C-alpha positions in Angstrom: -3.7 -1.7 30.5 -5.2 1.3 32.0 -2.7 3.3 30.7 -2.3 1.6 27.3 -4.0 4.1 24.2 -6.7 2.5 22.1 -6.0 0.9 18.9 -8.3 1.5 15.8 -7.9 -2.0 13.8 -9.6 -1.8 10.7 -9.8 -4.8 8.3 -12.1 -4.1 5.1 -13.9 -8.0 4.3 -15.0 -8.9 1.0 -15.6 -12.4 0.5 -13.2 -13.8 2.1 -14.2 -16.9 3.7 -12.2 -19.1 3.4 -9.7 -17.2 5.0 -11.6 -14.4 7.6 -11.6 -16.6 10.6 -7.7 -17.6 10.9 -7.5 -13.5 9.9 -9.8 -12.4 13.1 -8.2 -15.0 15.4 -5.0 -13.6 15.0 -6.3 -9.9 15.6 -8.5 -11.0 19.1 -5.4 -13.1 20.2 -2.9 -10.5 20.1 -1.2 -9.3 23.3 -2.1 -6.1 23.3 -5.5 -6.3 25.1 -7.1 -2.3 24.4 -8.5 -3.4 20.6 -11.0 -1.7 19.1 -11.6 -3.7 16.1 -13.7 -2.4 12.9 -15.0 -4.8 10.4 -16.2 -3.1 7.5 -18.4 -6.1 5.3 -18.3 -4.6 1.5 -20.8 -6.3 0.5 -20.0 -10.1 0.6 -22.3 -12.6 -1.6 -20.5 -15.2 1.0 -20.8 -16.0 4.5 -18.1 -13.4 5.5 -21.2 -11.3 6.6 -22.1 -13.9 9.1 -18.5 -15.1 10.6 -18.3 -10.8 11.1 -21.3 -11.4 13.2 -20.4 -14.5 15.3 -17.3 -12.9 16.1 -18.8 -9.6 17.1 -20.8 -11.8 19.6 -18.0 -13.2 21.0 -15.4 -10.2 21.7 -17.2 -6.8 22.3 -14.3 -5.1 21.1 -15.4 -6.0 17.4 -17.6 -3.6 15.6 -19.4 -4.5 12.3 -20.7 -2.4 9.5 -22.1 -3.8 6.2 -22.7 -1.8 3.8 -22.8 -2.1 -0.3 -20.2 -3.1 -2.5 -17.4 0.3 -2.8 -13.9 -1.1 -2.8 -10.9 -1.5 -0.3 -10.7 2.0 -0.1 -14.1 2.8 0.9 -14.3 0.4 3.0 -11.1 1.3 4.6 -12.6 5.1 4.5 -16.1 3.8 6.0 -13.7 2.1 9.3 -11.4 5.7 9.4 -14.5 7.9 9.9 -16.1 6.0 12.5 -12.5 4.9 14.5 -11.9 6.0 18.6 -8.3 4.9 18.7 -5.7 7.2 19.6 -3.3 4.9 17.2 -5.1 3.1 13.4 -3.9 0.4 12.1 -5.1 -1.6 9.2 -5.4 -5.2 8.0 -6.4 -7.2 5.0 -8.9 -9.6 5.7 -7.3 -12.6 3.7 -3.5 -12.0 5.4 -2.9 -12.5 9.0 -0.5 -11.1 11.8 1.8 -12.2 14.7 0.1 -12.3 18.0 2.7 -9.6 19.0 2.7 -7.0 16.1 0.2 -4.6 17.5 2.2 -4.6 21.1 5.5 -4.3 19.6 4.1 -1.6 17.4 3.1 0.6 20.3 6.2 0.0 22.4 7.8 2.4 20.0 5.2 4.2 19.2 5.3 5.2 22.6 8.9 5.6 23.0 9.9 7.7 19.6 6.3 9.9 19.8 6.1 8.3 15.7 3.7 9.4 13.6 3.8 6.4 11.7 5.9 3.0 13.2 6.4 0.4 10.6 7.1 -3.2 10.7 8.7 -6.0 8.5 6.6 -9.0 6.7 6.5 -11.9 5.7 4.8 -12.6 2.0 3.0 -15.8 2.0 1.7 -18.1 -1.6 0.6 -21.5 -2.1 4.4 -22.8 -3.2 6.6 -21.1 -1.6 7.2 -18.0 1.9 9.6 -15.2 1.4 11.0 -13.0 4.1 11.7 -9.1 3.0 14.4 -8.3 3.9 16.4 -5.5 5.5 19.7 -5.1 7.0 18.7 -2.9 9.6 17.6 -3.5 13.6 15.4 -0.4 13.6 15.4 3.0 11.2 14.4 6.3 12.2 13.4 8.5 9.6 12.6 12.3 8.8 9.9 13.2 6.3 12.3 13.5 3.1 13.7 10.1 4.2 10.3 8.6 4.4 9.2 10.2 1.1 12.8 9.0 -0.5 12.8 5.1 0.7 8.5 4.6 -0.1 9.6 4.6 -3.6 12.4 2.3 -2.6 12.1 -2.1 -2.0 12.5 -0.8 2.2 9.7 -1.1 3.8 6.9 -0.8 1.0 4.1 1.0 0.4 1.1 -1.3 1.9 -0.7 0.3 4.9 -1.3 -2.9 6.7 2.5 -3.1 7.7 1.8 0.2 9.8 0.7 1.7 12.6 -0.8 5.5 12.5 -0.9 8.3 15.1 -4.4 9.2 14.6 -2.5 13.2 14.1 -1.7 12.5 11.3 -4.8 11.1 9.5 -6.7 14.2 11.8 -4.6 16.8 11.6 -7.2 19.1 9.5 -10.5 20.0 9.5 -10.4 17.6 7.2 -10.1 14.1 7.2 -7.3 12.7 5.1 -9.0 9.9 3.6 -8.1 6.9 0.3 -8.6 7.9 -3.1 -11.9 5.6 -3.7 -10.8 6.0 -7.9 -7.7 4.9 -7.4 -7.8 0.9 -7.7 -3.6 0.7 -8.1 -1.3 2.6 -5.3 -3.9 3.9 -3.3 -1.8 2.9 -0.5 1.1 4.0 -1.6 -1.0 7.8 -2.5 -2.1 7.8 1.2 0.6 7.2 2.7 2.8 10.2 0.9 -0.7 12.1 1.7 -0.4 11.4 5.6 3.0 11.1 5.5 3.0 15.7 4.6 1.6 16.2 8.7 4.4 14.2 10.3 8.0 14.6 10.7 9.4 11.0 12.6 8.9 7.8 11.2 10.5 4.7 12.5 11.0 0.9 11.2 11.4 -2.1 13.5 13.1 -4.9 11.9 10.1 -7.6 13.2 8.3 -10.2 10.8 5.3 -9.4 12.8 2.6 -9.9 9.3 2.1 -12.2 6.6 1.0 -10.9 3.4 -0.5 -13.3 2.2 -0.6 -13.5 -1.6 -3.9 -15.7 -3.8 -3.8 -15.8 -7.5 -6.9 -13.3 -8.0 -5.3 -10.8 -5.9 -5.4 -7.1 -7.8 -1.5 -6.1 -8.6 -1.6 -9.9 -10.2 -4.5 -9.1 -12.1 -2.8 -5.0 -13.3 0.7 -6.5 -14.3 -0.8 -9.3 -16.6 -3.5 -6.8 -18.7 -4.5 -4.2 -19.1 -7.9 -1.9 -19.4 -8.2 2.4 -19.4 -9.1 1.6 -15.5 -5.5 1.6 -15.1 -4.7 5.0 -16.1 -5.7 6.4 -12.6 -2.7 5.3 -11.6 -1.3 8.1 -13.5 -3.3 9.9 -11.5 -2.4 9.2 -8.4 1.6 9.3 -9.2 0.8 13.3 -10.3 -1.0 14.1 -7.1 2.4 12.0 -4.8 4.1 13.7 -7.3 3.0 17.7 -6.2 2.9 16.5 -2.5 6.7 15.7 -2.4 7.4 19.2 -4.6 6.0 20.7 -1.9 6.8 19.1 1.5 10.7 17.1 0.1 11.8 18.6 -3.5 15.7 17.5 -3.4 14.1 13.7 -4.3 11.3 15.1 -6.9 13.3 13.6 -9.7 13.0 10.2 -7.8 9.4 10.6 -7.8 9.2 12.0 -11.8 11.3 9.1 -12.6 8.8 6.3 -11.3 5.8 8.5 -13.0 7.4 7.6 -15.9 8.4 4.4 -15.4 4.3 3.8 -14.2 3.7 5.0 -18.0 6.0 3.0 -19.3 4.7 -0.2 -17.6 1.1 1.1 -19.0 2.6 1.3 -22.7 4.1 -1.7 -22.5 0.8 -3.5 -21.7 -1.2 -1.3 -23.9 1.1 -2.9 -26.9 0.7 -6.4 -26.0 -3.2 -6.5 -24.7 -6.6 -4.5 -25.5 -6.5 -1.9 -27.5 -9.8 -0.9 -27.6 -9.4 2.2 -27.2 -6.7 4.0 -29.6 -6.6 7.0 -27.6 -5.4 5.6 -24.3 -1.5 5.7 -26.5 -1.7 8.8 -26.9 -2.6 10.2 -23.6 0.4 7.3 -22.1 3.3 8.6 -24.5 2.1 12.6 -23.0 2.5 11.6 -19.8 6.7 9.8 -20.5 7.1 12.9 -22.7 5.9 14.7 -19.7 9.3 14.3 -17.9 11.9 12.1 -20.3 14.0 14.4 -20.8 14.1 16.2 -17.5 15.1 12.1 -16.0 17.2 11.3 -19.3 19.4 14.0 -18.5 19.5 14.2 -15.2 23.3 13.3 -14.3 21.7 10.8 -10.8 20.4 9.0 -13.0 22.3 6.0 -13.9 23.3 5.2 -17.8 21.7 1.6 -17.6 18.9 3.3 -16.2 18.1 5.4 -18.9 19.2 3.1 -21.5 16.2 0.7 -19.7 14.1 3.3 -20.3 14.5 4.6 -23.8 14.4 1.0 -25.0 11.0 0.1 -22.6 9.6 3.5 -24.4 11.0 2.9 -28.0 10.2 -0.7 -28.7 8.0 -2.1 -25.6 7.7 -5.5 -27.3 11.3 -6.1 -27.6 11.6 -5.0 -24.0 9.2 -7.0 -22.8 10.7 -10.4 -24.5 14.0 -9.2 -22.6 12.5 -9.1 -19.8 11.1 -12.8 -20.4 14.2 -14.1 -21.3 16.1 -12.2 -18.3 13.9 -13.7 -15.8 13.6 -17.2 -17.2 17.5 -17.4 -16.8 17.8 -15.9 -13.4 15.2 -18.4 -12.1 
């Protein structure tokens, strides 16, 4: 253990009294012992703060910070700023990890000198449990491959299933932090930004993280409603695209297509839900049109995908109805 490098584990905490002990037990009982466990109580109004204090008294590896509510990115940023570890990991406080997670990630990080080591995960709800399937035991990715697969259903854009070498977060005089104005895709944007400082990314196919979905999760709220705050997603996608065009220009069309599809999803939701701000419609359409022609003319985009895009943009309500019919018969 004397040669094991310190891993800082950052855990934002907000009103999770029902799940917090399960999360903290899974971290404090890790087979890898050289941990700095940073709990950021983000203005909880339930007993979560007291639970943090209770665990800090029992385990001297735990640091508890209490702050005013500022959101998950604000809490993670606070943790990054005080983290001392050579490696940095993140856990959501309503999730939990397998007892060997950080040992496995650390072993791979030392073995390959990777900038980011990624693991697989299990999705858990009150009704079912599903393992994220990848038919590959281990994968070593270049920067371009990392950016390419980040948009696919491969290792996913969660911070929580990854271990970061400190050097890519603190690579310059300015620490790379999460954008606190972005509420969806903030993980993805952070990954794009830190990856530009790295060159080697390793995925290991172990089910080490348990992602627990609750009914009121931010993503569930995002897909079931519309409000103008969601337009910040397009700002995040725009920033990602700028980075990718510079770091991996060969796959920039993939990010342009993703940008346009996010705008189309927002347009569909706008048409189905609240239209309180009519100027949103013009803004969203302008965002779609930004890459609409380029994507439809690109030979690497299939005809099927192009047809879906055209129906989605020109007939958003019809598209939603067709999608609901498809899922009804599929499931």
